[in-house]
C-alpha positions in Angstrom: -35.4 40.9 23.3 -36.6 37.0 23.7 -37.0 34.6 26.7 -36.5 31.4 24.2 -33.7 29.0 25.7 -31.0 28.4 23.3 -29.7 24.6 22.9 -25.9 24.5 22.9 -23.7 21.5 22.7 -21.7 20.2 25.9 -18.7 18.9 26.2 -17.9 16.1 28.0 -14.2 16.0 30.3 -12.5 14.7 32.7 -9.5 16.0 35.1 -5.9 14.3 34.2 -2.7 14.1 35.7 -0.1 16.2 34.9 1.7 14.3 32.1 -1.1 12.0 31.2 -0.1 10.6 28.0 -3.4 8.7 27.6 -5.2 12.4 27.1 -4.3 12.5 23.6 -1.8 15.2 23.1 -0.4 17.6 25.3 -2.0 18.7 28.4 -1.5 22.1 30.2 -1.7 22.1 34.1 -4.2 24.3 35.4 -2.3 27.1 37.1 -5.1 29.4 39.3 -2.6 32.6 39.2 -2.6 32.5 35.6 -6.4 31.9 35.1 -7.0 34.9 38.1 -4.4 37.1 35.7 -6.7 36.2 32.6 -9.8 37.2 34.4 -8.1 40.7 35.6 -6.9 41.6 32.1 -10.4 41.0 30.7 -12.6 42.9 33.0 -9.8 45.8 32.8 -9.9 46.1 29.0 -13.9 45.9 29.5 -14.1 48.0 31.6 -11.5 50.4 29.9 -13.9 50.2 26.4 -17.2 51.0 28.6 -15.4 54.1 30.2 -14.8 55.6 26.6 -17.5 58.2 25.6 -20.2 56.9 23.3 -19.0 58.9 20.3 -15.6 57.6 20.9 -16.7 53.9 20.7 -18.8 54.5 17.4 -16.2 56.3 15.8 -14.0 53.5 16.3 -16.3 51.2 15.4 -17.0 53.0 12.1 -13.2 53.5 11.1 -12.8 50.0 11.9 -15.7 49.3 9.6 -14.3 51.5 6.7 -10.5 49.9 7.3 -12.1 46.0 6.6 -13.8 47.5 3.4 -10.6 48.8 2.3 -8.8 45.9 3.2 -11.1 43.6 1.4 -10.3 45.5 -1.9 -6.4 45.3 -1.3 -6.7 41.2 -1.6 
């Protein structure tokens, strides 16, 4: 494990009003309820996967790896 910091690119953004055409495209209004539900769903999926026994997680991972290898041959 490294203690070095990793440099990342920053994105500059400004809030816009609903329907502001100068934003360069469609602007979706921020909906706190949707954001909260998305966060809950993400956390639920993470906790579900974390609750699986280790052998189940590694078995599924191995199955997906094998499927990827077989699918690559079908292309």
